[in-house]
PDB file as gemmi writes it, atoms N, CA and C in Angstrom:
CRYST1    1.000    1.000    1.000  90.00  90.00  90.00 P 1                      
ATOM      1  N   MET A   1      57.870  67.635  49.850  1.00  0.00           N  
ATOM      2  CA  MET A   1      57.513  68.688  50.375  1.00  0.00           C  
ATOM      3  C   MET A   1      58.292  69.808  49.614  1.00  0.00           C  
ATOM      4  N   HIS A   2      57.782  70.580  49.123  1.00  0.00           N  
ATOM      5  CA  HIS A   2      58.447  71.728  48.390  1.00  0.00           C  
ATOM      6  C   HIS A   2      58.305  72.999  49.218  1.00  0.00           C  
ATOM      7  N   SER A   3      58.904  73.310  50.372  1.00  0.00           N  
ATOM      8  CA  SER A   3      58.720  74.340  51.174  1.00  0.00           C  
ATOM      9  C   SER A   3      59.913  74.736  51.802  1.00  0.00           C  
ATOM     10  N   ILE A   4      60.242  76.071  52.007  1.00  0.00           N  
ATOM     11  CA  ILE A   4      61.259  76.868  52.568  1.00  0.00           C  
ATOM     12  C   ILE A   4      61.159  76.505  54.040  1.00  0.00           C  
ATOM     13  N   ASP A   5      59.881  76.356  54.457  1.00  0.00           N  
ATOM     14  CA  ASP A   5      59.758  76.260  56.166  1.00  0.00           C  
ATOM     15  C   ASP A   5      60.251  75.075  56.474  1.00  0.00           C  
ATOM     16  N   PHE A   6      59.952  73.805  55.650  1.00  0.00           N  
ATOM     17  CA  PHE A   6      60.345  72.405  55.940  1.00  0.00           C  
ATOM     18  C   PHE A   6      62.094  72.351  55.767  1.00  0.00           C  
ATOM     19  N   ALA A   7      62.523  72.956  54.911  1.00  0.00           N  
ATOM     20  CA  ALA A   7      63.966  72.971  54.817  1.00  0.00           C  
ATOM     21  C   ALA A   7      64.616  73.811  56.044  1.00  0.00           C  
ATOM     22  N   LEU A   8      64.145  74.981  56.328  1.00  0.00           N  
ATOM     23  CA  LEU A   8      64.378  75.574  57.619  1.00  0.00           C  
ATOM     24  C   LEU A   8      64.554  74.684  58.886  1.00  0.00           C  
ATOM     25  N   ALA A   9      63.162  74.073  59.020  1.00  0.00           N  
ATOM     26  CA  ALA A   9      63.275  73.440  60.182  1.00  0.00           C  
ATOM     27  C   ALA A   9      63.948  72.095  60.185  1.00  0.00           C  
ATOM     28  N   SER A  10      64.283  71.383  58.889  1.00  0.00           N  
ATOM     29  CA  SER A  10      65.016  70.420  58.929  1.00  0.00           C  
ATOM     30  C   SER A  10      66.518  70.616  59.380  1.00  0.00           C  
ATOM     31  N   ILE A  11      67.005  71.733  58.981  1.00  0.00           N  
ATOM     32  CA  ILE A  11      68.340  72.325  59.211  1.00  0.00           C  
ATOM     33  C   ILE A  11      68.612  72.504  60.752  1.00  0.00           C  
ATOM     34  N   PHE A  12      67.545  73.158  61.231  1.00  0.00           N  
ATOM     35  CA  PHE A  12      67.483  73.599  62.853  1.00  0.00           C  
ATOM     36  C   PHE A  12      67.243  72.271  63.402  1.00  0.00           C  
ATOM     37  N   GLY A  13      66.614  71.404  63.021  1.00  0.00           N  
ATOM     38  CA  GLY A  13      66.255  70.019  64.159  1.00  0.00           C  
ATOM     39  C   GLY A  13      67.831  69.427  63.725  1.00  0.00           C  
ATOM     40  N   LEU A  14      68.556  69.276  62.811  1.00  0.00           N  
ATOM     41  CA  LEU A  14      69.928  68.709  62.691  1.00  0.00           C  
ATOM     42  C   LEU A  14      70.917  69.217  63.402  1.00  0.00           C  
ATOM     43  N   ILE A  15      70.919  70.620  63.431  1.00  0.00           N  
ATOM     44  CA  ILE A  15      71.747  71.343  64.233  1.00  0.00           C  
ATOM     45  C   ILE A  15      71.607  70.952  65.855  1.00  0.00           C  
ATOM     46  N   VAL A  16      70.339  70.906  66.078  1.00  0.00           N  
ATOM     47  CA  VAL A  16      69.868  70.784  67.707  1.00  0.00           C  
ATOM     48  C   VAL A  16      70.369  69.397  67.990  1.00  0.00           C  
ATOM     49  N   MET A  17      69.979  68.374  67.022  1.00  0.00           N  
ATOM     50  CA  MET A  17      70.516  66.879  67.186  1.00  0.00           C  
ATOM     51  C   MET A  17      71.924  66.733  67.470  1.00  0.00           C  
ATOM     52  N   TYR A  18      72.594  67.613  66.594  1.00  0.00           N  
ATOM     53  CA  TYR A  18      74.111  67.392  66.767  1.00  0.00           C  
ATOM     54  C   TYR A  18      74.815  68.108  68.119  1.00  0.00           C  
ATOM     55  N   ASP A  19      73.891  69.153  68.573  1.00  0.00           N  
ATOM     56  CA  ASP A  19      74.456  69.727  69.718  1.00  0.00           C  
ATOM     57  C   ASP A  19      74.079  68.867  70.871  1.00  0.00           C  
ATOM     58  N   ALA A  20      72.836  68.289  70.992  1.00  0.00           N  
ATOM     59  CA  ALA A  20      72.490  67.132  72.116  1.00  0.00           C  
ATOM     60  C   ALA A  20      73.148  66.058  72.125  1.00  0.00           C  
ATOM     61  N   GLN A  21      73.680  65.591  71.109  1.00  0.00           N  
ATOM     62  CA  GLN A  21      74.304  64.410  71.136  1.00  0.00           C  
ATOM     63  C   GLN A  21      75.924  64.637  71.195  1.00  0.00           C  
ATOM     64  N   GLY A  22      76.340  65.378  70.448  1.00  0.00           N  
ATOM     65  CA  GLY A  22      77.939  65.455  70.282  1.00  0.00           C  
ATOM     66  C   GLY A  22      78.634  66.555  70.945  1.00  0.00           C  
ATOM     67  N   VAL A  23      78.049  67.727  70.988  1.00  0.00           N  
ATOM     68  CA  VAL A  23      78.825  68.944  71.600  1.00  0.00           C  
ATOM     69  C   VAL A  23      78.484  68.464  73.247  1.00  0.00           C  
ATOM     70  N   ARG A  24      77.366  68.625  73.672  1.00  0.00           N  
ATOM     71  CA  ARG A  24      77.121  68.170  75.212  1.00  0.00           C  
ATOM     72  C   ARG A  24      77.600  66.995  75.605  1.00  0.00           C  
ATOM     73  N   HIS A  25      77.390  65.858  74.752  1.00  0.00           N  
ATOM     74  CA  HIS A  25      78.064  64.710  75.583  1.00  0.00           C  
ATOM     75  C   HIS A  25      79.512  64.797  75.858  1.00  0.00           C  
ATOM     76  N   GLN A  26      80.278  65.662  74.800  1.00  0.00           N  
ATOM     77  CA  GLN A  26      81.732  65.836  74.905  1.00  0.00           C  
ATOM     78  C   GLN A  26      81.997  66.579  76.463  1.00  0.00           C  
ATOM     79  N   ALA A  27      81.093  67.760  76.686  1.00  0.00           N  
ATOM     80  CA  ALA A  27      81.263  68.379  77.807  1.00  0.00           C  
ATOM     81  C   ALA A  27      81.261  67.615  78.648  1.00  0.00           C  
ATOM     82  N   GLY A  28      80.170  66.746  78.854  1.00  0.00           N  
ATOM     83  CA  GLY A  28      79.828  65.807  79.920  1.00  0.00           C  
ATOM     84  C   GLY A  28      81.188  64.889  80.226  1.00  0.00           C  
ATOM     85  N   GLU A  29      81.835  64.617  79.182  1.00  0.00           N  
ATOM     86  CA  GLU A  29      83.055  63.646  79.574  1.00  0.00           C  
ATOM     87  C   GLU A  29      84.192  64.544  79.971  1.00  0.00           C  
ATOM     88  N   LEU A  30      84.256  65.839  79.603  1.00  0.00           N  
ATOM     89  CA  LEU A  30      85.130  66.887  80.403  1.00  0.00           C  
ATOM     90  C   LEU A  30      85.016  66.763  81.864  1.00  0.00           C  
ATOM     91  N   ALA A  31      83.489  67.065  82.195  1.00  0.00           N  
ATOM     92  CA  ALA A  31      83.090  67.348  83.373  1.00  0.00           C  
ATOM     93  C   ALA A  31      83.609  66.242  84.373  1.00  0.00           C  
ATOM     94  N   ILE A  32      83.211  64.889  83.742  1.00  0.00           N  
ATOM     95  CA  ILE A  32      83.795  63.606  84.476  1.00  0.00           C  
ATOM     96  C   ILE A  32      85.354  63.810  84.783  1.00  0.00           C  
ATOM     97  N   ARG A  33      86.140  64.201  83.951  1.00  0.00           N  
ATOM     98  CA  ARG A  33      87.430  64.192  84.010  1.00  0.00           C  
ATOM     99  C   ARG A  33      87.888  65.273  85.139  1.00  0.00           C  
ATOM    100  N   VAL A  34      87.147  66.500  84.939  1.00  0.00           N  
ATOM    101  CA  VAL A  34      87.606  67.650  86.024  1.00  0.00           C  
ATOM    102  C   VAL A  34      87.099  67.131  87.253  1.00  0.00           C  
ATOM    103  N   ASN A  35      86.194  66.345  87.486  1.00  0.00           N  
ATOM    104  CA  ASN A  35      85.733  65.926  88.864  1.00  0.00           C  
ATOM    105  C   ASN A  35      86.733  64.799  89.130  1.00  0.00           C  
ATOM    106  N   GLU A  36      87.143  64.110  88.558  1.00  0.00           N  
ATOM    107  CA  GLU A  36      88.240  63.126  88.926  1.00  0.00           C  
ATOM    108  C   GLU A  36      89.571  63.865  89.298  1.00  0.00           C  
ATOM    109  N   LEU A  37      90.088  64.770  88.674  1.00  0.00           N  
ATOM    110  CA  LEU A  37      91.046  65.616  88.936  1.00  0.00           C  
ATOM    111  C   LEU A  37      90.902  66.600  90.256  1.00  0.00           C  
ATOM    112  N   THR A  38      89.575  66.957  90.573  1.00  0.00           N  
ATOM    113  CA  THR A  38      89.444  67.594  91.786  1.00  0.00           C  
ATOM    114  C   THR A  38      89.615  66.652  92.976  1.00  0.00           C  
ATOM    115  N   GLU A  39      89.020  65.244  92.887  1.00  0.00           N  
ATOM    116  CA  GLU A  39      89.098  64.426  93.828  1.00  0.00           C  
ATOM    117  C   GLU A  39      90.693  63.995  94.092  1.00  0.00           C  
ATOM    118  N   GLU A  40      91.197  63.703  93.042  1.00  0.00           N  
ATOM    119  CA  GLU A  40      92.625  63.424  92.910  1.00  0.00           C  
ATOM    120  C   GLU A  40      93.524  64.565  93.871  1.00  0.00           C  
ATOM    121  N   ILE A  41      93.321  65.850  93.493  1.00  0.00           N  
ATOM    122  CA  ILE A  41      93.865  66.986  94.190  1.00  0.00           C  
ATOM    123  C   ILE A  41      93.650  66.897  95.579  1.00  0.00           C  
ATOM    124  N   GLU A  42      92.315  66.820  96.073  1.00  0.00           N  
ATOM    125  CA  GLU A  42      92.071  66.516  97.399  1.00  0.00           C  
ATOM    126  C   GLU A  42      92.769  65.379  98.138  1.00  0.00           C  
ATOM    127  N   ARG A  43      92.867  64.361  97.438  1.00  0.00           N  
ATOM    128  CA  ARG A  43      93.634  63.136  97.943  1.00  0.00           C  
ATOM    129  C   ARG A  43      94.948  63.411  98.179  1.00  0.00           C  
ATOM    130  N   LEU A  44      95.683  64.157  97.190  1.00  0.00           N  
ATOM    131  CA  LEU A  44      97.008  64.303  97.139  1.00  0.00           C  
ATOM    132  C   LEU A  44      97.409  65.477  98.364  1.00  0.00           C  
ATOM    133  N   LYS A  45      96.368  66.345  98.674  1.00  0.00           N  
ATOM    134  CA  LYS A  45      96.602  67.359  99.672  1.00  0.00           C  
ATOM    135  C   LYS A  45      96.710  66.675 101.035  1.00  0.00           C  
ATOM    136  N   GLY A  46      96.227  65.226 101.041  1.00  0.00           N  
ATOM    137  CA  GLY A  46      95.886  64.845 102.353  1.00  0.00           C  
ATOM    138  C   GLY A  46      94.644  65.264 103.146  1.00  0.00           C  
ATOM    139  N   ALA A  47      93.705  66.034 102.471  1.00  0.00           N  
ATOM    140  CA  ALA A  47      92.493  66.365 103.117  1.00  0.00           C  
ATOM    141  C   ALA A  47      91.686  64.935 103.257  1.00  0.00           C  
ATOM    142  N   GLU A  48      91.035  65.273 104.391  1.00  0.00           N  
ATOM    143  CA  GLU A  48      90.036  63.956 104.678  1.00  0.00           C  
ATOM    144  C   GLU A  48      88.559  64.236 103.854  1.00  0.00           C  
ATOM    145  N   ASP A  49      88.287  63.374 103.201  1.00  0.00           N  
ATOM    146  CA  ASP A  49      87.011  63.184 102.397  1.00  0.00           C  
ATOM    147  C   ASP A  49      85.980  62.864 103.551  1.00  0.00           C  
ATOM    148  N   ASP A  50      85.170  64.087 103.932  1.00  0.00           N  
ATOM    149  CA  ASP A  50      83.778  64.003 104.787  1.00  0.00           C  
ATOM    150  C   ASP A  50      82.592  63.673 103.903  1.00  0.00           C  
ATOM    151  N   GLY A  51      82.890  63.644 102.504  1.00  0.00           N  
ATOM    152  CA  GLY A  51      81.514  63.403 101.746  1.00  0.00           C  
ATOM    153  C   GLY A  51      80.665  64.706 101.617  1.00  0.00           C  
ATOM    154  N   LYS A  52      81.095  65.743 102.069  1.00  0.00           N  
ATOM    155  CA  LYS A  52      80.361  66.994 101.995  1.00  0.00           C  
ATOM    156  C   LYS A  52      81.230  68.089 101.319  1.00  0.00           C  
ATOM    157  N   LEU A  53      80.779  68.604 100.262  1.00  0.00           N  
ATOM    158  CA  LEU A  53      81.664  69.728  99.475  1.00  0.00           C  
ATOM    159  C   LEU A  53      81.144  70.866  99.895  1.00  0.00           C  
ATOM    160  N   ASP A  54      81.896  71.944  99.979  1.00  0.00           N  
ATOM    161  CA  ASP A  54      81.440  73.167 100.359  1.00  0.00           C  
ATOM    162  C   ASP A  54      80.507  73.784  99.140  1.00  0.00           C  
ATOM    163  N   ARG A  55      79.858  74.906  99.210  1.00  0.00           N  
ATOM    164  CA  ARG A  55      78.799  75.399  98.278  1.00  0.00           C  
ATOM    165  C   ARG A  55      79.515  75.645  96.832  1.00  0.00           C  
ATOM    166  N   LYS A  56      80.531  76.174  96.826  1.00  0.00           N  
ATOM    167  CA  LYS A  56      81.544  76.605  95.756  1.00  0.00           C  
ATOM    168  C   LYS A  56      82.443  75.572  95.423  1.00  0.00           C  
ATOM    169  N   GLU A  57      82.558  74.535  95.931  1.00  0.00           N  
ATOM    170  CA  GLU A  57      83.239  73.074  95.650  1.00  0.00           C  
ATOM    171  C   GLU A  57      82.404  72.075  95.147  1.00  0.00           C  
ATOM    172  N   GLU A  58      81.293  72.428  94.657  1.00  0.00           N  
ATOM    173  CA  GLU A  58      80.331  71.577  94.149  1.00  0.00           C  
ATOM    174  C   GLU A  58      81.036  70.929  92.595  1.00  0.00           C  
ATOM    175  N   LEU A  59      80.719  69.453  92.561  1.00  0.00           N  
ATOM    176  CA  LEU A  59      81.131  68.870  91.490  1.00  0.00           C  
ATOM    177  C   LEU A  59      80.359  69.186  90.423  1.00  0.00           C  
ATOM    178  N   LEU A  60      81.064  69.398  89.215  1.00  0.00           N  
ATOM    179  CA  LEU A  60      80.385  69.342  87.743  1.00  0.00           C  
ATOM    180  C   LEU A  60      79.336  68.647  87.597  1.00  0.00           C  
ATOM    181  N   ARG A  61      77.978  69.061  86.824  1.00  0.00           N  
ATOM    182  CA  ARG A  61      77.452  67.940  86.402  1.00  0.00           C  
ATOM    183  C   ARG A  61      77.812  67.136  85.140  1.00  0.00           C  
ATOM    184  N   GLU A  62      77.854  65.830  85.393  1.00  0.00           N  
ATOM    185  CA  GLU A  62      78.502  64.743  84.336  1.00  0.00           C  
ATOM    186  C   GLU A  62      77.724  64.463  83.157  1.00  0.00           C  
ATOM    187  N   ARG A  63      76.124  64.496  83.345  1.00  0.00           N  
ATOM    188  CA  ARG A  63      75.401  64.113  82.444  1.00  0.00           C  
ATOM    189  C   ARG A  63      74.706  65.213  81.583  1.00  0.00           C  
ATOM    190  N   LEU A  64      75.425  65.755  80.807  1.00  0.00           N  
ATOM    191  CA  LEU A  64      74.836  66.893  79.942  1.00  0.00           C  
ATOM    192  C   LEU A  64      74.217  66.397  78.547  1.00  0.00           C  
ATOM    193  N   GLY A  65      74.742  65.572  77.814  1.00  0.00           N  
ATOM    194  CA  GLY A  65      74.347  65.348  76.478  1.00  0.00           C  
ATOM    195  C   GLY A  65      73.497  63.978  76.462  1.00  0.00           C  
ATOM    196  N   HIS A  66      72.980  63.677  75.134  1.00  0.00           N  
ATOM    197  CA  HIS A  66      72.064  62.495  75.036  1.00  0.00           C  
ATOM    198  C   HIS A  66      72.873  61.582  74.518  1.00  0.00           C  
ATOM    199  N   GLN A  67      72.458  60.303  74.758  1.00  0.00           N  
ATOM    200  CA  GLN A  67      73.285  59.162  74.007  1.00  0.00           C  
ATOM    201  C   GLN A  67      72.514  59.255  72.459  1.00  0.00           C  
ATOM    202  N   PRO A  68      73.212  58.436  71.780  1.00  0.00           N  
ATOM    203  CA  PRO A  68      72.606  58.278  70.338  1.00  0.00           C  
ATOM    204  C   PRO A  68      71.162  57.749  70.238  1.00  0.00           C  
ATOM    205  N   ILE A  69      70.839  56.811  70.975  1.00  0.00           N  
ATOM    206  CA  ILE A  69      69.630  56.094  70.889  1.00  0.00           C  
ATOM    207  C   ILE A  69      68.770  57.232  71.554  1.00  0.00           C  
ATOM    208  N   GLU A  70      68.839  58.204  72.398  1.00  0.00           N  
ATOM    209  CA  GLU A  70      67.784  59.310  72.528  1.00  0.00           C  
ATOM    210  C   GLU A  70      67.690  59.952  71.664  1.00  0.00           C  
ATOM    211  N   VAL A  71      68.615  60.487  70.975  1.00  0.00           N  
ATOM    212  CA  VAL A  71      68.644  61.241  69.835  1.00  0.00           C  
ATOM    213  C   VAL A  71      67.781  60.991  68.497  1.00  0.00           C  
ATOM    214  N   ILE A  72      68.119  59.711  68.401  1.00  0.00           N  
ATOM    215  CA  ILE A  72      67.241  58.870  67.118  1.00  0.00           C  
ATOM    216  C   ILE A  72      65.729  58.835  67.713  1.00  0.00           C  
ATOM    217  N   GLY A  73      65.503  58.563  69.005  1.00  0.00           N  
ATOM    218  CA  GLY A  73      64.241  58.476  69.390  1.00  0.00           C  
ATOM    219  C   GLY A  73      63.336  59.801  69.525  1.00  0.00           C  
ATOM    220  N   GLY A  74      64.238  60.792  69.906  1.00  0.00           N  
ATOM    221  CA  GLY A  74      63.511  62.324  69.669  1.00  0.00           C  
ATOM    222  C   GLY A  74      63.305  62.486  68.246  1.00  0.00           C  
ATOM    223  N   ALA A  75      64.210  62.515  67.408  1.00  0.00           N  
ATOM    224  CA  ALA A  75      64.089  62.540  65.898  1.00  0.00           C  
ATOM    225  C   ALA A  75      62.726  61.605  65.399  1.00  0.00           C  
ATOM    226  N   PHE A  76      62.650  60.545  65.903  1.00  0.00           N  
ATOM    227  CA  PHE A  76      61.585  59.800  65.439  1.00  0.00           C  
ATOM    228  C   PHE A  76      60.097  60.388  65.932  1.00  0.00           C  
ATOM    229  N   LEU A  77      60.264  60.888  67.293  1.00  0.00           N  
ATOM    230  CA  LEU A  77      59.020  61.386  67.818  1.00  0.00           C  
ATOM    231  C   LEU A  77      58.608  62.782  67.202  1.00  0.00           C  
ATOM    232  N   GLY A  78      59.587  63.420  66.584  1.00  0.00           N  
ATOM    233  CA  GLY A  78      59.511  64.826  66.028  1.00  0.00           C  
ATOM    234  C   GLY A  78      58.808  64.495  64.508  1.00  0.00           C  
ATOM    235  N   ILE A  79      59.310  63.520  63.862  1.00  0.00           N  
ATOM    236  CA  ILE A  79      58.882  63.045  62.581  1.00  0.00           C  
ATOM    237  C   ILE A  79      57.336  62.565  62.676  1.00  0.00           C  
ATOM    238  N   VAL A  80      57.245  61.902  63.591  1.00  0.00           N  
ATOM    239  CA  VAL A  80      55.869  61.169  63.980  1.00  0.00           C  
ATOM    240  C   VAL A  80      54.867  62.512  64.449  1.00  0.00           C  
ATOM    241  N   THR A  81      55.311  63.552  65.203  1.00  0.00           N  
ATOM    242  CA  THR A  81      54.278  64.287  65.592  1.00  0.00           C  
ATOM    243  C   THR A  81      54.079  65.469  64.475  1.00  0.00           C  
ATOM    244  N   GLY A  82      55.109  65.581  63.472  1.00  0.00           N  
ATOM    245  CA  GLY A  82      54.897  66.456  62.519  1.00  0.00           C  
ATOM    246  C   GLY A  82      54.134  65.902  61.509  1.00  0.00           C  
ATOM    247  N   GLY A  83      54.021  64.664  61.298  1.00  0.00           N  
ATOM    248  CA  GLY A  83      53.260  63.872  60.133  1.00  0.00           C  
ATOM    249  C   GLY A  83      51.995  63.882  60.720  1.00  0.00           C  
ATOM    250  N   LEU A  84      51.626  63.748  62.013  1.00  0.00           N  
ATOM    251  CA  LEU A  84      50.257  63.536  62.474  1.00  0.00           C  
ATOM    252  C   LEU A  84      49.647  65.112  62.385  1.00  0.00           C  
ATOM    253  N   SER A  85      50.266  65.959  62.751  1.00  0.00           N  
ATOM    254  CA  SER A  85      49.735  67.309  62.489  1.00  0.00           C  
ATOM    255  C   SER A  85      49.636  67.735  61.127  1.00  0.00           C  
ATOM    256  N   TYR A  86      50.447  67.152  60.295  1.00  0.00           N  
ATOM    257  CA  TYR A  86      50.200  67.475  58.825  1.00  0.00           C  
ATOM    258  C   TYR A  86      48.651  66.956  58.468  1.00  0.00           C  
ATOM    259  N   VAL A  87      48.564  65.430  58.664  1.00  0.00           N  
ATOM    260  CA  VAL A  87      47.420  64.646  58.338  1.00  0.00           C  
ATOM    261  C   VAL A  87      46.351  65.353  59.065  1.00  0.00           C  
ATOM    262  N   ILE A  88      46.257  65.811  60.219  1.00  0.00           N  
ATOM    263  CA  ILE A  88      45.163  66.283  60.808  1.00  0.00           C  
ATOM    264  C   ILE A  88      44.816  67.594  60.293  1.00  0.00           C  
ATOM    265  N   SER A  89      45.558  68.764  60.047  1.00  0.00           N  
ATOM    266  CA  SER A  89      45.521  69.847  59.265  1.00  0.00           C  
ATOM    267  C   SER A  89      44.894  69.582  57.942  1.00  0.00           C  
ATOM    268  N   ARG A  90      45.290  68.692  57.355  1.00  0.00           N  
ATOM    269  CA  ARG A  90      44.673  68.447  55.962  1.00  0.00           C  
ATOM    270  C   ARG A  90      43.182  67.890  56.098  1.00  0.00           C  
ATOM    271  N   TRP A  91      42.856  67.081  57.110  1.00  0.00           N  
ATOM    272  CA  TRP A  91      41.595  66.357  57.268  1.00  0.00           C  
ATOM    273  C   TRP A  91      40.715  67.648  57.881  1.00  0.00           C  
ATOM    274  N   LYS A  92      40.904  68.563  58.741  1.00  0.00           N  
ATOM    275  CA  LYS A  92      40.305  69.818  58.920  1.00  0.00           C  
ATOM    276  C   LYS A  92      39.776  70.378  57.875  1.00  0.00           C  
ATOM    277  N   ARG A  93      40.838  70.873  57.042  1.00  0.00           N  
ATOM    278  CA  ARG A  93      40.615  71.467  55.915  1.00  0.00           C  
ATOM    279  C   ARG A  93      39.484  70.973  54.825  1.00  0.00           C  
ATOM    280  N   SER A  94      39.435  69.665  54.755  1.00  0.00           N  
ATOM    281  CA  SER A  94      38.518  69.025  53.931  1.00  0.00           C  
ATOM    282  C   SER A  94      37.047  68.898  54.416  1.00  0.00           C  
ATOM    283  N   LEU A  95      37.002  69.253  55.781  1.00  0.00           N  
ATOM    284  CA  LEU A  95      35.629  69.254  56.354  1.00  0.00           C  
ATOM    285  C   LEU A  95      34.676  70.528  55.979  1.00  0.00           C  
TER     286      LEU A  95                                                      
END                                                                             
């Protein structure tokens, strides 16, 4: 494939996959630790845990990124979808 469009799409796809698996996963790990620290602070204060948090004291979302297998699955799905689109467009042009 000798196309600038293919090159740009590939680079963009790699950036998105890196972000989905790496950066967001690390942010999720950080959220887990912050939530643990929040619970520890509440415990040390001696506050009784009633299981309900105030609206502004909600816990951070811990599941932000994708697991590596999910990223690989998404990449595979994208490649298959792109390949099928290419084959269908070539088939329609030949009619």
